[in-house]
N, C-alpha and C positions, 0 to 999 in steps of 0.2 A: 261218333256225329260232333261231340263238342270239338275235338282238333280238326275235324274237316269244317266247320262251321266257321272257327276261328281263323283257319287258313284262308278260306274262300273269301271271307269278310275282308281280310288284308289284303288280299289280290286287288279286289273292287276298289278299296280306299286309295291304293297305289295307282291304279289305272286312271283315279279321277285326277290325282296330280299330276301324273306324268302326260296324260293326254295322248296327242299323237306321237310323242317320242316312245312310248311305250312299246315293246318287242317281245318281251316274254317273261314268265315268273317258272322258275324251277327249283325242286327241292333236291337237297343232298343230305347228307349225314343220317343220324338214326331214322327218322321220319321216312327217308327214302329206302332204306336196306332193312326196315322191319324191327328195329330194336328200340323205338322210342319208348320211352318210361316219362308217364305224365308227371311224376314225382322229380324227375333228376336232368331230363333232357331240354336241349334247346330246340328251336323249330330253326333249321339251317336253310336259308334261300340265296339264291343269285337271281337278280332283277337285271334284264338285259334292256337296254335304250338304244336309240338311233344315234343320239348323239351327246357330248358331254352336257349336263345339266348345269342350270345356271346356279347362284348362290341362293337366290329365293326358293327354288325348288327343293334344294338340299335342307331349308330351314323349314318348309314345309313338310318333308319327311322326317325330319328330328321330332317335329311336335306331334306327328302321328304316331312315329314308333316309340315316343316318351309314354303316349297314354297306353299304347296296346301291350306294349312287351310286358311280360310278367302278369297278365292280366286273362288267362291264367299263366299261359306258358311264355317261357323267355324266348327271345327273337335274335338270331344272328343273322345279319344279312348285308352283302355288299350289291351295289350298283355297277355294272359296267356296260361301257358302249361298245358299238360294234366295231370300230376302228382297232382298238387292241385285240379284238378277238381274232379278226381277218389278219393282224400283224402281229401274232403271238410272241412275244419275249417274257423271259423269266427274270426276276419276278413279274407277275401281272399287274398289270394298270387298273385301277380301280376310281371311281367317281365320288362313292359316298358310302361309308360303312357304318352300321349300327349293331353294338351288343351292351350287355348290361356294364361291360367294364367302362365304356363311354358314356354312360348315363349323366356322370356328374358334370363331364367335360361340355355335353352340348345343353344342360341346364343353365350352365353358368353362361353361355353364349346368348341363348334365348333371354335369359335375364336382365343380362347387361345390355343387350343389344348390340354385342361383340361378334369379332370375326375370327377369333384365333383357332377355331377348329371348324367352325361352320364358313368355310371361303371357298373359293375358287380353284383350288390346289385339285391336281390330279395325283394320288398316291401311288405307290407300289405295296404290293403284299403277297410276299413269298408262298402263302398259305392257298393261294388261288390255284396254283398248279394243282394242288391235291384237290380241292374243291371240283374244279372242272375234270380232272380223271375221275371222281367218283361219279358225278354226273354222267359222264360219258359210259361208264361200266354199270351203274345202277341208280341213275338219276330217274325224278320223276318230273314231268312236263304238266304244269298245272294249265297255262296258256302260252300261245305262241308257236312258232315254227318247230319242226321236230330237233330233238337235240343235237341229232348229226348234221343239220344244217345251219345250227347257231355255232356251235363250241369246237374249238380246234383240236386236231391231235395234240397232245401234251407228251413231250418227250418222255420217257422213262427217266432219263437223268434228271429231268425238272423234276418228277414227281419225286422221286429219292432224296433230293435237295431240300425238298420243302417238307417231307417228312422226318428227316433227320435233323433239320431245325429243331423241332419240335421234340423230337428223341434226345436232344442234347439236355434241353431245357428239363425235360423230365429224368434225367440221369442226376443233374443237381438238385431238384426239387422233391424227391420221391418222399421225404420225411415230411415235407409242408403239404404237399398234395397228393397223398398217397393213393387214394381211390383212381384220379385220374392218370397218374403217372405209371402206376403198375399195369393199367390196361393199355396204355399206349405204348409202353416198353413192349409188351406181347403183340399187339397189332404189328408193330413195324417188324420185328423176329419174324412173325408168321408170313409178311409179305416179302421180305429178303429170302426167306427159306422155301417158300411155295407159291408166291405170285398171287397170293389171295388179297383181295381188297375188302376188310371185313368192317363190320358194325363193332362197337365195344361188346356188346353182348356176345356176338360171334367169336369175338378174339378170346374173352373171358372164358369161354365154352372149350376153344380149344386148349386154351392153355392148363385148363383142368385134366382134358385127354391126353395133352402131348408133351407137358413137362414133366418133369422128375416128381416123383411123389412127396418128396419132402416139402415141395411150394404148393400143395394143394390146399391145405390150411388157410395158407396165407391169400390164395386166389378166391376161395370161398367167402373168407371175410369182406374182403374186397366187394365181391357181387351182392353181398347183403347190404354192405353200407350203401352202394350205389341204387339196387333196387328197392329197399326196403326202410331206407334212410336210418340205419341201425346204426349205432355207434359202437365199434371195436377198436381196443388197443392195438397198436403194432410196435413190435420190438425193432429197435434200429438193428439188431444183428440180422432177423428175418429179412428185412427189406434190402439190407445190403448185400446178403447172400442170393438173394433174387436178382439183385440189379447186377452184380457181378455174373451170375451164370447166363444170363441173357446179353449182357454187354459184349463177352469174350467170344459168342455164337455169333453175334450181330458185325462185331468186327472182321470176324473170318468171312462172313458171308458177303459183307460189304466190298472188303478189298479183292475178294474173287469177283465179284462184278464189275468192280473198277476197272481189273485186270483185262476182263472178258471185253469192256467197251474199249479200253486202249488198244487191244489187239484188234478189234474190229476196224478202228478208227485208221490204224496204221495199215491193215490188208486193204482197204479202200484207198489209200493214198499211192500204195504201191501199184495198185490197179489202174489207177489214173493216170501214173508215168509210164506204164508198161503201153497203155493207150495211146499215150503223147507220143 
Protein backbone atom coordinates (compact mmCIF):
# COMPACT_ATOMS: atom_id res chain seq x y z
CA UNK A 1 0.00 0.00 0.00
CA UNK A 2 2.88 2.39 0.73
CA UNK A 3 4.26 1.92 -2.80
CA UNK A 4 0.80 2.23 -4.35
CA UNK A 5 -0.01 5.42 -2.44
CA UNK A 6 3.38 6.91 -3.34
CA UNK A 7 2.95 6.25 -7.07
CA UNK A 8 -0.68 7.40 -7.23
CA UNK A 9 0.18 10.61 -5.39
CA UNK A 10 3.04 11.24 -7.83
CA UNK A 11 0.69 10.69 -10.77
CA UNK A 12 -1.87 13.19 -9.49
CA UNK A 13 0.76 15.84 -8.75
CA UNK A 14 2.16 15.52 -12.26
CA UNK A 15 -1.28 15.78 -13.82
CA UNK A 16 -1.77 19.04 -11.92
CA UNK A 17 1.43 20.42 -13.43
CA UNK A 18 0.91 19.13 -16.98
CA UNK A 19 -2.84 19.85 -17.18
CA UNK A 20 -4.27 19.23 -20.66
CA UNK A 21 -0.84 18.21 -22.01
CA UNK A 22 -0.89 15.01 -19.93
CA UNK A 23 -1.39 11.83 -21.98
CA UNK A 24 -0.33 8.88 -19.84
CA UNK A 25 1.70 7.48 -16.96
CA UNK A 26 3.44 4.12 -17.47
CA UNK A 27 5.59 1.98 -15.17
CA UNK A 28 8.55 -0.13 -16.30
CA UNK A 29 11.49 -1.71 -14.48
CA UNK A 30 11.31 -3.82 -11.34
CA UNK A 31 7.95 -2.49 -10.15
CA UNK A 32 6.32 -3.56 -13.41
CA UNK A 33 8.09 -6.93 -13.54
CA UNK A 34 7.46 -8.00 -9.95
CA UNK A 35 11.00 -7.62 -8.66
CA UNK A 36 10.67 -4.36 -6.71
CA UNK A 37 12.71 -4.19 -3.51
CA UNK A 38 11.80 -1.33 -1.20
CA UNK A 39 15.38 -1.19 0.10
CA UNK A 40 17.16 -0.86 -3.23
CA UNK A 41 14.84 -0.40 -6.24
CA UNK A 42 13.96 2.74 -8.16
CA UNK A 43 10.44 3.49 -9.30
CA UNK A 44 10.84 3.68 -13.08
CA UNK A 45 8.31 5.78 -14.99
CA UNK A 46 7.66 7.13 -18.48
CA UNK A 47 5.21 10.04 -18.69
CA UNK A 48 3.81 10.95 -22.09
CA UNK A 49 2.64 14.44 -23.06
CA UNK A 50 0.90 15.92 -26.10
CA UNK A 51 3.68 18.34 -26.95
CA UNK A 52 7.10 19.53 -25.88
CA UNK A 53 6.95 21.07 -22.44
CA UNK A 54 7.97 24.60 -21.56
CA UNK A 55 10.95 25.51 -19.38
CA UNK A 56 8.52 26.67 -16.70
CA UNK A 57 6.88 23.24 -16.62
CA UNK A 58 10.28 21.55 -16.37
CA UNK A 59 11.16 23.70 -13.37
CA UNK A 60 7.89 22.81 -11.63
CA UNK A 61 8.53 19.11 -12.28
CA UNK A 62 12.07 19.42 -10.95
CA UNK A 63 10.79 21.05 -7.75
CA UNK A 64 8.23 18.26 -7.31
CA UNK A 65 10.70 15.45 -7.95
CA UNK A 66 13.36 16.94 -5.68
CA UNK A 67 10.76 16.84 -2.89
CA UNK A 68 9.29 13.42 -3.62
CA UNK A 69 12.21 11.27 -4.78
CA UNK A 70 13.72 9.25 -1.91
CA UNK A 71 10.67 9.99 0.25
CA UNK A 72 10.87 7.05 0.64
CA UNK A 73 11.55 5.61 -2.83
CA UNK A 74 13.97 6.95 -5.45
CA UNK A 75 12.35 7.94 -8.75
CA UNK A 76 13.80 7.60 -12.24
CA UNK A 77 11.48 9.21 -14.76
CA UNK A 78 11.52 10.46 -18.34
CA UNK A 79 8.97 12.66 -20.11
CA UNK A 80 8.37 12.16 -23.83
CA UNK A 81 5.87 13.82 -26.13
CA UNK A 82 3.89 12.04 -28.84
CA UNK A 83 5.89 13.32 -31.82
CA UNK A 84 9.06 11.23 -31.28
CA UNK A 85 6.89 8.23 -30.37
CA UNK A 86 4.95 8.53 -33.62
CA UNK A 87 8.20 8.96 -35.55
CA UNK A 88 10.53 6.65 -33.64
CA UNK A 89 14.29 7.02 -34.07
CA UNK A 90 17.13 5.65 -32.00
CA UNK A 91 18.32 7.07 -29.67
CA UNK A 92 14.89 8.27 -28.57
CA UNK A 93 14.14 11.92 -27.80
CA UNK A 94 12.92 13.11 -24.40
CA UNK A 95 11.87 16.47 -22.97
CA UNK A 96 12.83 16.04 -19.33
CA UNK A 97 14.50 13.43 -17.14
CA UNK A 98 14.99 13.03 -13.42
CA UNK A 99 16.94 10.56 -11.35
CA UNK A 100 18.97 10.92 -8.19
CA UNK A 101 22.07 11.38 -10.34
CA UNK A 102 20.51 14.63 -11.61
CA UNK A 103 19.53 15.94 -8.16
CA UNK A 104 22.53 18.21 -7.66
CA UNK A 105 22.25 19.73 -11.14
CA UNK A 106 18.61 20.69 -10.68
CA UNK A 107 19.17 21.98 -7.16
CA UNK A 108 21.91 24.26 -8.49
CA UNK A 109 19.74 25.54 -11.36
CA UNK A 110 16.81 26.27 -9.08
CA UNK A 111 18.89 27.88 -6.34
CA UNK A 112 20.72 30.15 -8.82
CA UNK A 113 17.72 30.65 -11.11
CA UNK A 114 19.96 29.42 -13.91
CA UNK A 115 19.10 27.42 -17.02
CA UNK A 116 22.11 25.20 -17.55
CA UNK A 117 20.11 21.98 -17.20
CA UNK A 118 16.55 23.26 -16.82
CA UNK A 119 16.28 24.68 -20.31
CA UNK A 120 14.27 24.18 -23.47
CA UNK A 121 16.53 21.54 -25.01
CA UNK A 122 15.16 18.23 -26.23
CA UNK A 123 17.75 15.53 -25.61
CA UNK A 124 18.20 11.93 -26.70
CA UNK A 125 18.75 8.85 -24.58
CA UNK A 126 19.76 5.42 -25.87
CA UNK A 127 18.14 3.84 -22.80
CA UNK A 128 14.66 4.78 -24.07
CA UNK A 129 14.77 1.92 -26.57
CA UNK A 130 15.10 -0.49 -23.65
CA UNK A 131 12.49 1.28 -21.50
CA UNK A 132 9.89 1.24 -24.27
CA UNK A 133 10.63 -2.38 -25.16
CA UNK A 134 10.07 -3.36 -21.53
CA UNK A 135 6.84 -1.35 -21.41
CA UNK A 136 5.63 -3.05 -24.57
CA UNK A 137 6.36 -6.49 -23.13
CA UNK A 138 5.78 -6.12 -19.39
CA UNK A 139 4.86 -2.52 -18.59
CA UNK A 140 2.00 -1.20 -16.45
CA UNK A 141 -0.40 1.54 -17.46
CA UNK A 142 -1.56 3.62 -14.50
CA UNK A 143 -3.44 6.17 -16.57
CA UNK A 144 -3.73 6.97 -20.26
CA UNK A 145 -4.42 5.10 -23.49
CA UNK A 146 -3.47 1.41 -23.78
CA UNK A 147 0.25 0.76 -24.15
CA UNK A 148 -0.15 -0.52 -27.71
CA UNK A 149 -1.81 2.75 -28.77
CA UNK A 150 0.95 4.98 -27.37
CA UNK A 151 4.28 3.23 -27.74
CA UNK A 152 5.92 2.24 -31.02
CA UNK A 153 7.43 -1.08 -31.93
CA UNK A 154 11.14 -0.77 -31.18
CA UNK A 155 13.28 -2.81 -33.59
CA UNK A 156 15.29 -5.53 -31.90
CA UNK A 157 18.49 -3.95 -33.22
CA UNK A 158 17.66 -0.74 -31.31
CA UNK A 159 16.94 -2.67 -28.12
CA UNK A 160 20.18 -4.62 -28.39
CA UNK A 161 22.16 -1.44 -29.07
CA UNK A 162 20.60 0.06 -25.95
CA UNK A 163 21.38 -2.82 -23.60
CA UNK A 164 24.83 -3.36 -25.06
CA UNK A 165 25.84 0.19 -24.19
CA UNK A 166 25.09 -0.47 -20.54
CA UNK A 167 26.67 -3.91 -20.85
CA UNK A 168 29.98 -2.39 -22.00
CA UNK A 169 29.94 0.01 -19.05
CA UNK A 170 29.44 -2.93 -16.70
CA UNK A 171 32.38 -4.81 -18.17
CA UNK A 172 34.55 -1.82 -17.25
CA UNK A 173 32.99 -1.08 -13.84
CA UNK A 174 32.31 -4.51 -12.38
CA UNK A 175 34.76 -3.97 -9.52
CA UNK A 176 33.37 -0.53 -8.62
CA UNK A 177 29.64 -1.32 -8.96
CA UNK A 178 29.65 -5.06 -8.48
CA UNK A 179 26.01 -5.77 -7.61
CA UNK A 180 24.46 -3.85 -10.50
CA UNK A 181 27.06 -4.91 -13.04
CA UNK A 182 27.03 -8.63 -12.29
CA UNK A 183 23.24 -8.79 -12.55
CA UNK A 184 23.18 -6.66 -15.69
CA UNK A 185 25.79 -8.84 -17.41
CA UNK A 186 23.62 -11.85 -16.65
CA UNK A 187 20.48 -10.10 -17.94
CA UNK A 188 22.10 -9.29 -21.28
CA UNK A 189 23.50 -12.82 -21.59
CA UNK A 190 20.07 -14.34 -20.90
CA UNK A 191 18.37 -12.08 -23.43
CA UNK A 192 20.84 -12.86 -26.21
CA UNK A 193 20.73 -16.57 -25.40
CA UNK A 194 16.97 -17.06 -24.99
CA UNK A 195 15.25 -13.76 -25.80
CA UNK A 196 13.99 -13.24 -22.24
CA UNK A 197 13.37 -9.70 -20.98
CA UNK A 198 13.91 -10.02 -17.25
CA UNK A 199 14.00 -8.14 -13.98
CA UNK A 200 17.20 -8.09 -11.95
CA UNK A 201 15.76 -10.68 -9.56
CA UNK A 202 14.74 -13.00 -12.39
CA UNK A 203 18.15 -12.67 -14.02
CA UNK A 204 19.94 -13.48 -10.77
CA UNK A 205 17.74 -16.54 -10.24
CA UNK A 206 18.43 -17.68 -13.80
CA UNK A 207 22.14 -17.19 -13.23
CA UNK A 208 22.01 -19.41 -10.17
CA UNK A 209 20.30 -22.20 -12.07
CA UNK A 210 21.99 -21.87 -15.47
CA UNK A 211 25.58 -20.64 -15.05
CA UNK A 212 28.40 -22.99 -14.06
CA UNK A 213 28.54 -24.02 -10.41
CA UNK A 214 31.78 -22.11 -9.86
CA UNK A 215 29.84 -18.82 -10.08
CA UNK A 216 27.07 -19.79 -7.67
CA UNK A 217 28.60 -18.29 -4.52
CA UNK A 218 29.39 -15.00 -6.28
CA UNK A 219 25.78 -14.66 -7.47
CA UNK A 220 24.44 -15.53 -4.01
CA UNK A 221 26.61 -12.78 -2.48
CA UNK A 222 25.38 -10.31 -5.10
CA UNK A 223 21.73 -11.18 -4.35
CA UNK A 224 22.23 -10.77 -0.60
CA UNK A 225 23.92 -7.41 -1.13
CA UNK A 226 21.02 -6.28 -3.32
CA UNK A 227 18.10 -7.62 -1.29
CA UNK A 228 19.32 -7.47 2.27
CA UNK A 229 21.87 -4.66 2.01
CA UNK A 230 24.51 -6.98 3.48
CA UNK A 231 28.12 -6.21 2.65
CA UNK A 232 30.27 -8.96 1.22
CA UNK A 233 33.79 -8.79 -0.09
CA UNK A 234 34.38 -9.75 -3.71
CA UNK A 235 37.75 -10.95 -4.90
CA UNK A 236 39.03 -9.46 -8.12
CA UNK A 237 39.70 -12.93 -9.50
CA UNK A 238 36.12 -14.17 -9.03
CA UNK A 239 34.69 -11.10 -10.74
CA UNK A 240 37.10 -11.25 -13.66
CA UNK A 241 36.44 -14.98 -14.13
CA UNK A 242 32.68 -14.42 -14.19
CA UNK A 243 33.05 -11.43 -16.51
CA UNK A 244 35.27 -13.38 -18.90
CA UNK A 245 32.86 -16.33 -19.05
CA UNK A 246 29.81 -14.16 -19.74
CA UNK A 247 31.57 -11.91 -22.22
CA UNK A 248 32.92 -14.80 -24.28
CA UNK A 249 29.41 -16.22 -24.59
CA UNK A 250 27.80 -12.83 -25.21
CA UNK A 251 30.24 -12.04 -28.03
CA UNK A 252 29.44 -15.35 -29.76
CA UNK A 253 25.69 -14.75 -29.45
CA UNK A 254 25.94 -11.09 -30.45
CA UNK A 255 28.02 -11.86 -33.54
CA UNK A 256 25.66 -14.68 -34.51
CA UNK A 257 22.69 -12.33 -34.19
CA UNK A 258 24.46 -9.64 -36.20
CA UNK A 259 25.20 -12.17 -38.95
CA UNK A 260 21.55 -13.21 -39.06
CA UNK A 261 20.41 -9.60 -39.31
CA UNK A 262 22.93 -8.94 -42.08
CA UNK A 263 21.76 -12.02 -43.97
CA UNK A 264 18.14 -10.94 -43.57
CA UNK A 265 18.88 -7.46 -44.93
CA UNK A 266 20.77 -8.92 -47.92
CA UNK A 267 17.93 -11.35 -48.61
CA UNK A 268 15.37 -8.53 -48.60
CA UNK A 269 17.52 -6.45 -50.98
CA UNK A 270 17.90 -9.38 -53.37
CA UNK A 271 14.17 -9.99 -53.34
CA UNK A 272 13.55 -6.29 -54.05
CA UNK A 273 15.93 -6.42 -57.04
CA UNK A 274 14.17 -9.51 -58.38
CA UNK A 275 10.78 -7.83 -57.98
CA UNK A 276 12.02 -4.72 -59.81
